[in-house]
C-alpha positions in Angstrom: -0.5 -73.0 81.4 1.6 -70.5 79.5 0.5 -72.1 76.2 -3.1 -71.6 77.0 -2.7 -67.9 77.2 -1.4 -67.7 73.6 -3.8 -66.5 70.9 -4.8 -69.2 68.5 -5.3 -68.5 64.8 -6.5 -70.5 61.9 -3.9 -71.1 59.3 -5.8 -69.4 56.6 -6.6 -66.3 58.7 -4.1 -63.4 58.5 -2.5 -61.9 61.5 -4.6 -59.1 63.1 -1.6 -56.9 63.0 -0.7 -57.5 59.3 -2.1 -55.5 56.3 -5.7 -56.1 55.4 -5.9 -57.4 51.8 -9.2 -57.7 50.2 -9.8 -59.2 46.7 -12.4 -57.3 44.6 -15.4 -59.2 43.6 -16.2 -60.0 40.0 -18.9 -57.4 40.0 -16.5 -54.6 41.1 -14.1 -55.7 38.4 -16.7 -55.5 35.7 -17.9 -52.1 36.9 -14.4 -50.7 36.8 -13.7 -52.1 33.4 -17.0 -50.7 32.0 -16.3 -47.3 33.6 -12.8 -47.2 32.0 -14.2 -48.1 28.6 -16.9 -45.5 28.8 -14.3 -42.9 29.9 -12.0 -43.9 26.9 -15.0 -43.6 24.5 -16.1 -40.3 25.9 -12.5 -39.0 25.7 -12.2 -40.1 22.0 -15.5 -38.4 21.2 -14.5 -35.2 22.9 -11.1 -35.2 21.1 -12.8 -35.8 17.8 -15.4 -33.1 18.4 -12.7 -30.7 19.5 -10.7 -31.4 16.3 -13.8 -30.9 14.2 -14.5 -27.6 15.9 -10.9 -26.5 15.5 -10.8 -27.2 11.8 -14.2 -25.6 11.3 -12.9 -22.4 13.0 -9.8 -22.4 10.7 -11.9 -22.8 7.6 -14.3 -20.1 8.7 -11.4 -17.8 9.4 -9.9 -18.4 6.0 -13.3 -17.7 4.3 -13.8 -14.5 6.3 -10.3 -13.3 5.5 -10.8 -14.0 1.8 -14.0 -12.0 1.7 -12.5 -9.1 3.8 -9.4 -9.1 1.6 -11.4 -8.8 -1.6 -13.5 -5.9 -0.2 -10.4 -4.2 1.1 -8.5 -4.5 -2.2 -11.4 -3.0 -4.1 -11.8 -0.1 -1.7 -8.1 0.5 -1.5 -7.9 0.5 -5.3 -10.6 3.2 -5.6 -8.8 5.4 -3.0 -5.6 5.1 -5.0 -7.4 5.8 -8.3 -8.9 9.0 -6.8 -5.5 10.0 -5.3 -3.7 9.5 -8.7 -6.4 11.5 -10.4 -5.8 14.4 -7.9 -2.0 14.2 -8.5 -2.6 14.4 -12.3 -4.9 17.4 -11.8 -2.2 19.1 -9.7 0.4 18.5 -12.4 -2.0 19.9 -15.0 -2.4 23.1 -13.1 1.2 23.5 -11.8 4.5 22.3 -13.0 5.6 19.7 -10.4 8.5 18.3 -12.5 11.2 19.6 -10.1 9.3 18.5 -7.0 10.9 15.2 -5.7 8.1 14.6 -3.3 5.5 14.8 -6.0 7.5 12.3 -8.2 7.9 10.0 -5.2 4.1 10.1 -4.4 3.1 9.7 -8.0 5.3 6.6 -8.3 4.1 5.1 -5.0 0.4 5.5 -5.9 1.1 4.1 -9.4 2.5 0.9 -7.9 -0.5 0.6 -5.5 -2.9 0.9 -8.4 -1.1 -1.8 -10.4 -0.9 -4.1 -7.4 -4.5 -3.6 -6.4 -5.6 -4.1 -10.0 -3.8 -7.5 -10.1 -5.3 -8.5 -6.8 -9.0 -8.0 -7.8 -10.5 -11.4 -8.6 -13.1 -10.2 -11.1 -10.6 -9.1 -13.8 -13.3 -9.2 -16.5 -15.5 -6.5 -15.2 -15.8 -3.3 -17.3 -14.3 -1.2 -14.5 -11.1 -3.4 -14.3 -10.8 -3.5 -18.1 -10.9 0.3 -18.2 -8.3 0.4 -15.4 -6.0 -2.0 -17.3 -6.4 0.2 -20.4 -5.4 3.3 -18.4 -2.4 1.5 -16.9 -1.3 0.5 -20.4 -1.7 4.1 -21.7 0.5 5.5 -18.9 2.9 2.6 -18.9 3.9 3.1 -22.6 3.9 6.9 -22.7 5.3 8.4 -24.8 4.7 5.8 -27.5 7.8 4.3 -29.0 10.2 5.7 -26.4 12.9 3.4 -24.8 12.4 4.9 -21.4 8.6 5.5 -20.9 6.7 6.9 -17.9 6.1 3.4 -16.8 9.8 2.7 -16.9 10.6 5.5 -14.5 7.7 4.6 -12.2 9.2 1.1 -11.9 12.9 2.1 -11.6 12.6 5.1 -9.3 9.6 4.3 -7.1 10.2 5.3 -3.5 13.3 7.4 -4.2 13.4 11.0 -3.1 15.0 12.3 -6.3 13.9 12.5 -9.9 16.1 11.6 -12.8 16.3 14.4 -15.4 14.5 12.4 -18.2 11.6 11.7 -15.8 11.5 15.5 -14.9 11.3 16.2 -18.7 8.3 13.9 -19.1 6.4 15.5 -16.3 7.2 19.0 -17.5 6.1 18.0 -21.1 2.8 16.7 -19.7 2.2 20.0 -17.9 3.1 22.1 -20.9 0.9 20.0 -23.3 -2.1 20.5 -21.0 -1.5 24.2 -20.7 -1.3 24.5 -24.5 -4.2 22.3 -25.4 -6.1 21.1 -22.3 -8.9 19.4 -24.2 -6.8 17.1 -26.3 -3.8 16.7 -23.9 -2.7 13.3 -22.5 -3.3 14.5 -18.9 -6.9 15.4 -19.7 -7.5 12.0 -21.3 -6.1 10.2 -18.3 -8.0 12.4 -15.8 -11.2 11.8 -17.8 -10.6 8.0 -17.9 -10.0 7.8 -14.2 -13.3 9.8 -13.6 -15.2 7.3 -15.7 -13.7 4.4 -13.7 -14.7 6.1 -10.4 -18.2 6.8 -11.7 -18.7 3.2 -13.0 -17.8 1.7 -9.6 -20.4 3.9 -7.9 -23.1 2.6 -10.2 -22.2 -1.1 -9.7 
């Protein structure tokens, strides 16, 4: 009788108290595989689109910086040309040869003009050609001297003291202007810088 009370199970059926294991159907398998493939393809497309967008932004950034840099250099150059002209006018009117701050500022602006001139891409424009001529005139003044004005600008730029030969050159420029303003070197340079500024405004 006791055996009759025992539960009877088919051999192939699992125990009701064991884990329930179900095998997915072929349809479910295919759906999962297709979903995974679609997800992979979508992810690849998104990554590719993201990379394209990233590189486009980089290229646009470089292009924008290049245009901004060109405009900035040109404007910066004009400001320096105007400042240098004002310093030469000051030297023409007053002897600044013993003023270390004047010599320091003159040298600093000179270097800015040379650097800005080299940075301008359109080096064949009439304005830049005039500026190069001006730089050459100042660089080699006085003609034939071993230590020219350009030499002292290069050697003593940014220093708050003026070597005696440099002081003599500045003093000589001032005295020459006072004696013969119309034909003096300072007047020639001031006039040339004025032409450069006027030609830029017309362009």
